[in-house]
MIDRENLUM-473919 format. One line per 4 residues: number of its first residue (from 1); their letters; for each residue z, x, y of C-alpha. Coordinates in steps of 0.25 Angstrom, whole numbers, plus 2048, in hexadecimal, padded with zeros to 3 digits. Each point is the difference from the previous one (the first is absolute). Layout:
% MIDRENLUM-473919
NUM) a) Z:X:Y  ...
This chain:
% MIDRENLUM-473919
1) mkgd) 6C5:9E2:69F  807:7F7:7F5  80E:805:7FD  7FF:80F:7FF
5) ycig) 7F2:800:7FB  7F4:803:80A  7F5:7F7:7FD  7F1:806:7FF
9) vvip) 7F3:7F7:7FE  7F5:807:7F9  7F2:7F9:804  7F4:804:7F8
13) arne) 7F3:7FC:808  7F2:800:7FE  7F7:7F8:808  80A:7F7:804
17) elfi) 7FC:7FE:80F  802:7F0:7FE  80F:802:7FC  807:80D:803
21) revi) 805:7FC:80E  806:7F4:7FC  806:806:7F3  806:80B:809
25) eslp) 806:7F7:80B  805:7F6:7F6  80A:80A:7FA  80F:7FD:801
29) ayvd) 807:806:80C  808:808:7F6  7F5:809:7FC  803:80F:804
33) aivv) 7F2:806:7FD  7F2:7FB:7FE  7F7:808:7F8  7F1:7FC:800
37) indg) 7F7:808:7F7  7F2:7FD:805  7F8:804:7F4  7F2:802:803
41) svdg) 7FE:7F3:808  7F1:7FF:806  803:7F3:809  809:7FF:80C
45) tksi) 80D:803:7F9  802:80D:806  7FD:7FB:80E  80A:7F5:7FF
49) leqi) 80B:809:7FB  7FE:808:80C  803:7F4:809  80D:7FD:7F9
53) stpk) 80B:807:809  80D:800:7F9  809:80D:7FD  802:7FB:7F2
57) lhvi) 7F1:801:7FC  7FB:80D:7F9  7F1:800:7FC  7FC:809:7F5
61) eldg) 7F0:802:7FE  7FB:802:7F1  7F1:800:7FC  7FF:7F6:7F5
65) egvg) 80A:805:7F6  805:7F3:7FB  80B:7F6:801  809:808:7F8
69) aaid) 7FE:80D:807  802:7F8:80D  80D:7FA:7FC  805:80E:7FA
73) tghq) 7FC:806:80E  809:7F6:808  80C:801:7F7  7FF:810:801
77) flld) 7FF:7FE:80F  80E:7F9:800  806:80A:7F7  7FB:80C:809
81) nwgs) 805:7F9:80C  80D:7F9:7FC  805:80C:7F7  80D:7FE:7FA
85) kkfi) 802:7F2:807  801:7F4:7F7  7F4:7F7:802  7F8:7F6:7F9
89) svvv) 7F0:800:800  7FA:7F2:800  7F1:800:7FC  7F8:7F4:808
93) agdg) 7F2:7FE:7FE  7F6:801:80D  7F9:7F4:7FD  80B:7F5:804
97) qmnp) 802:7FC:7F1  80F:802:802  80A:7F7:807  80A:80A:809
101) edme) 80B:7F5:7FE  801:804:7F2  802:80F:802  810:7FD:802
105) gllh) 801:7FA:7F2  7F9:80D:7FB  80A:809:807  80C:7F8:7FB
109) pila) 801:806:7F1  7FF:80E:805  80B:7FE:80B  809:7FA:7F6
113) rqad) 7FE:80C:7F7  7FB:7F6:7F5  7F2:807:800  7F7:80C:803
117) hvkg) 7F3:7F8:801  7FD:7F2:803  7F3:7F9:7FD  7FB:7F4:807
121) drfl) 7FC:7F5:7F6  7F6:7F5:805  801:7F8:7F4  80F:7FE:802
125) hpkg) 7FE:7FB:80E  803:7F1:802  7F2:7FE:806  7FA:806:7F4
129) vqnm) 7F2:807:7FE  7F8:7F4:803  7F8:807:80B  7FE:80D:7F8
133) pkhr) 7F1:800:7FB  800:7FC:7F1  7FA:80C:7FB  80B:808:807
137) rias) 80A:7F8:7FA  7FB:802:7F2  7FF:80E:802  80E:802:806
141) rvls) 805:7F9:7F3  7F9:809:7F6  804:80C:808  80E:7FC:800
145) vltt) 800:7FF:7F1  7FA:80D:7FE  80A:807:80B  80B:7F8:7F9
149) laag) 7FD:808:7F3  7FD:80D:807  80C:800:808  80B:7FA:7F5
153) qsis) 805:7F6:809  7FB:7F2:805  7F6:800:80B  7FB:7F3:805
157) dsqc) 7F7:803:80C  7FD:80F:7FE  7F4:800:80B  809:7FC:80C
161) gyta) 800:80C:809  80C:7FB:809  80A:809:7FC  80D:806:805
165) tsce) 804:80E:7FA  80D:808:801  7FF:80E:806  807:804:7F3
169) vlrq) 7F4:7FC:7F8  7F6:808:80B  809:80D:7FF  7FE:801:7F0
173) wnwn) 7F1:7FC:800  7F5:809:7FA  7F6:7FF:80B  7F7:80A:7F9
177) rswr) 7FE:7F5:7F5  801:7F4:808  7F4:7F5:7FE  7F7:801:80D
181) gygy) 7F7:7F4:7FF  801:7F1:7FC  80A:7FE:7F5  80B:807:807
185) pnyw) 80A:7F5:7FE  7FE:801:7F1  802:80E:800  80D:800:809
189) liqm) 806:7F6:7F6  7FE:808:7F4  805:80C:806  80C:7FA:806
193) sklg) 803:7FA:7F3  7FF:80E:7FA  80A:806:80B  80A:7F5:7FE
197) friq) 7FF:7FA:80D  804:7F1:801  7F4:7F6:804  803:7F2:806
201) hipv) 7F6:7F5:803  802:7F7:80C  7F7:7F4:804  7F5:802:80A
205) esiy) 7F6:7F7:807  7F2:802:7FC  7F6:800:80B  7F1:801:7FF
209) gdev) 7F6:7FE:80B  7F2:807:804  804:80D:7FA  7F7:806:7F6
213) sgir) 805:809:7F3  7F9:80D:7FE  804:800:7F2  7F4:801:7F6
217) rfrf) 806:7F8:7F5  7FA:806:7F3  802:80E:804  80E:7FD:804
221) fiqv) 805:7FA:7F4  7FB:80C:7F8  806:80A:808  80D:7F9:803
225) gimm) 801:7FD:7F0  7FD:80E:7FC  80A:805:80A  80B:7F5:7FB
229) vreh) 7FE:804:7F1  801:80F:803  80C:7FF:809  807:7F6:7F7
233) hrrn) 800:80A:7F5  804:80C:809  80C:7F7:804  805:7FD:7F2
237) fswl) 7FD:80E:7FA  806:807:80B  80E:7FA:7FD  7FF:806:7F2
241) lsrq) 7FE:80E:807  80C:7FE:809  80F:7FD:800  7FC:7F1:802
245) itph) 7FE:7FF:7F1  807:7F3:7FA  7FF:7F7:7F4  7F6:7F7:808
249) tlfa) 7F7:80C:804  7FF:805:7F2  7FD:7F3:7FA  7F6:7FC:80A
253) siay) 7F9:80D:7FE  7FF:7FE:7F1  7FC:7F2:801  7F4:804:80A
257) ligw) 7FD:80B:7F6  7FF:7F6:7F5  7F6:7F7:808  7F7:80B:802
261) iali) 800:805:7F2  7FC:7F2:7FB  7F3:801:808  7FD:80D:7FA
265) pais) 7FC:7FD:7F1  800:80F:7FC  80E:802:803  806:7F2:7FD
269) tdfe) 80C:800:7F7  802:7F9:7F2  807:7F5:807  7F5:7FD:809
273) relv) 7F5:801:7F5  808:7F6:7F9  801:7F5:80C  7F1:803:802
277) ergi) 7FE:7FC:7F1  808:7F4:802  7F6:7FC:80B  808:804:80C
281) apif) 7F7:807:809  803:80D:806  7FF:7FB:80E  80B:7F6:7FD
285) itia) 809:80B:7FB  7FD:808:80C  804:7F3:809  80D:7FE:7F9
289) awav) 805:80F:800  7FC:800:80F  808:7F2:802  80C:807:7F9
293) ahvf) 7FE:80D:809  800:7F8:80D  80E:7FA:7FC  806:80D:7FE
297) drga) 7F8:805:80D  807:7F6:808  80D:805:7FA  7FD:80E:803
301) trtv) 7FC:7FD:80E  80D:7FA:803  808:80B:7FA  7F8:80A:808
305) qelr) 804:7F8:80D  80F:801:7FB  7FF:80E:7FE  7FB:803:80D
309) lnak) 80B:7F7:807  80B:807:7F8  7FA:80E:804  800:7FC:80E
313) arqk) 80E:7FB:800  805:80C:7FA  7F9:808:80B  808:7F8:80A
317) t) 80E:803:7FA
């Protein structure tokens, strides 16, 4: 335990026979439960897990349902087993890419009541990301920019899966709509912005060895890109239909709408047609409108967080 919180570690694993034992055995002593989700491994992962003897270890077998589904299964296991207890669920990859010594830093903001979800950020670490393959570094940067736009707050390392999440987030999560495959960190960040949860970023070490990624890059970018566009609009417009509507929310929605209208000549306004006649391409009008919208969107995100904290404070009084 840490303070009055139980600490659970969720480890999604698929074909991790080379790393899984060391990952489990290197976890800090204060961890109360280790939940490994063996998601359709065809190597010796299951055999190795059966050899590890500790009452903390719980193994759940899935049939290749995806990393997002595996992590959700681990979170839900902790929810079911710890009931109303206060706990933090930490996600640790089964491939040895995460330093267990960084875990305490992830836990601290939640223990200090400063955050609800804490993300590891490899770009903030003193050692940097020099050992990260260049193509992954570029992809992480691009996806972080897109996630920043979709979540309405600054995200510098969206793809790092080393996270700590308060049980309060897990108890309010919509498990029926959760993202089941790769891209789950992006989905979670957007949804937590929508719900008003506070997110912090803590430096963690970037570790790479002989592990092989199972991501098909082109397919991944298309699927996750479409998901982020969809969930971004769901988040923004859902606020208009709730009590969380604020001037920031309203102006952001209007600006986003203007950007879309500028792309459709048939419904463009006289003002937009005038700009086009002056040599300003519709795409630049759209970019300008969406840039303004993002500024308001960040303000709306902060406001929703404040509203949630105020509501939580009223419940305690």
